[in-house]
C-alpha positions as CSV (number, residue, x, y, z in Angstrom):
1,M,162.4,94.0,68.8
2,G,159.0,95.8,68.3
3,Q,157.7,98.3,65.8
4,F,160.2,100.3,63.1
5,G,163.1,99.7,65.8
6,S,161.5,99.8,69.4
7,S,162.1,97.2,72.5
8,R,159.7,96.0,74.8
9,R,160.9,95.3,78.8
10,E,157.7,93.5,80.9
11,L,157.8,94.9,84.5
12,P,157.4,93.2,88.1
13,A,154.4,95.5,88.9
14,T,151.9,95.6,92.1
15,L,148.0,96.0,92.0
16,R,146.9,97.5,95.8
17,G,143.5,98.2,96.6
18,F,142.9,99.6,100.2
19,G,141.4,97.0,102.2
20,A,142.5,93.7,100.6
21,A,146.1,91.7,100.1
22,P,148.2,93.3,97.7
23,S,148.3,91.4,93.9
24,R,151.1,90.7,91.9
25,A,150.5,92.4,88.0
26,V,152.8,92.2,84.9
27,V,153.4,95.5,82.3
28,I,155.0,95.4,78.7
29,V,156.2,99.1,78.2
30,E,158.1,99.9,75.0
31,R,160.9,102.2,74.0
32,L,159.5,104.2,71.3
33,S,162.1,104.2,68.5
34,L,162.3,108.1,66.4
35,R,161.1,106.4,63.1
36,A,158.0,105.0,65.4
37,R,157.3,107.9,67.0
38,I,156.7,110.0,63.7
39,V,154.7,107.7,62.4
40,R,152.9,108.1,65.2
41,A,152.2,111.3,66.0
42,A,151.7,111.5,61.2
43,A,149.2,109.0,61.4
44,V,147.9,111.8,64.3
45,V,148.3,114.8,61.9
46,G,147.0,112.9,58.9
47,L,143.4,112.0,61.2
48,G,143.4,115.6,61.6
49,L,143.4,116.8,57.9
50,A,141.3,114.1,56.6
51,A,138.8,115.6,59.1
52,A,139.7,119.2,58.2
53,V,139.1,118.1,54.3
54,I,135.4,116.5,55.3
55,A,134.5,119.5,56.8
56,L,135.6,122.2,54.0
57,P,132.9,121.9,52.0
58,I,130.6,122.2,54.8
59,P,129.0,125.6,54.9
60,V,129.0,127.7,58.2
61,V,130.6,124.3,60.3
62,H,134.1,124.5,58.1
63,F,134.9,128.3,59.7
64,V,135.2,126.1,63.0
65,L,135.8,122.0,62.6
66,V,138.4,122.9,59.5
67,P,140.4,124.8,62.6
68,G,140.1,122.9,64.3
69,S,140.8,119.6,63.5
70,L,144.4,120.9,62.4
71,L,144.9,122.5,65.3
72,A,144.2,119.0,67.6
73,G,146.1,116.7,64.7
74,F,149.1,118.8,65.2
75,V,149.0,118.9,69.5
76,L,148.3,115.4,69.0
77,G,151.2,114.8,66.9
78,A,153.3,116.3,69.2
79,I,152.3,114.7,72.4
80,R,152.7,111.6,70.5
81,I,156.2,113.0,69.2
82,A,157.5,113.3,73.1
83,Q,156.0,110.3,74.1
84,R,159.6,107.8,74.5
85,E,157.3,104.4,76.7
86,V,154.4,103.4,76.1
87,V,152.4,100.8,77.7
88,R,151.8,97.8,75.4
89,C,149.4,95.8,78.0
90,A,149.5,96.0,81.3
91,E,147.5,92.5,83.5
92,G,146.9,91.2,86.4
93,P,144.2,89.6,88.9
94,C,141.8,92.5,91.1
95,P,142.2,92.2,94.5
96,F,139.3,92.3,95.4
97,C,137.2,89.8,92.9
98,G,140.5,87.5,92.0
99,T,139.5,88.3,88.3
100,L,142.4,88.5,85.9
101,Q,141.9,91.2,83.6
102,R,144.4,93.6,80.9
103,L,144.7,97.3,82.5
104,G,143.1,99.6,80.1
105,L,146.3,100.9,79.9
106,A,148.0,100.5,76.3
107,G,149.3,103.0,73.9
108,R,149.5,105.9,77.6
109,T,152.5,106.8,78.5
110,F,154.4,104.8,80.3
111,R,153.9,106.2,84.0
112,L,153.9,104.3,87.7
113,P,152.5,104.6,89.8
114,R,148.8,104.5,88.2
115,R,145.4,105.0,89.1
116,I,143.0,102.5,87.7
117,H,139.4,101.1,88.1
118,C,138.7,97.1,87.9
119,S,136.8,96.2,85.3
120,T,134.2,93.8,87.0
121,C,133.8,95.7,90.4
122,G,134.4,98.8,89.5
123,R,136.9,99.1,93.4
124,E,139.7,101.1,92.8
125,L,142.9,100.1,92.0
126,D,146.9,101.7,92.4
127,L,149.5,100.1,90.1
128,E,152.5,100.9,91.2
129,P,156.4,99.3,90.6
130,A,156.7,96.0,92.3
131,A,159.3,96.5,95.5
């Protein structure tokens, strides 16, 4: 069990690159409970509110920054409430250079296939569910 009653699962995946043999990868997906989604959304809304409060006494800038911060906080909060599954960790070796790496997807909405880039060689890779 994860944070706030959420559950995790490990999925096998494949990293493919044009002209290279595919390699195996692992994606850990967390299914978020309603409480966890509300906590994540409240954190983002709180950051938007904090930015608005900080910008409030600044002359001229507050005309744009306060409404912009509030709007961004509420929009990003709504997006986070809608995220039912997020990637906690994704890692595997690059099919080109063989470097074992974390794939930089932590916290993003779970969706496969996904296009990513190797952090070492910079080549484009496709992360797909294992067949």
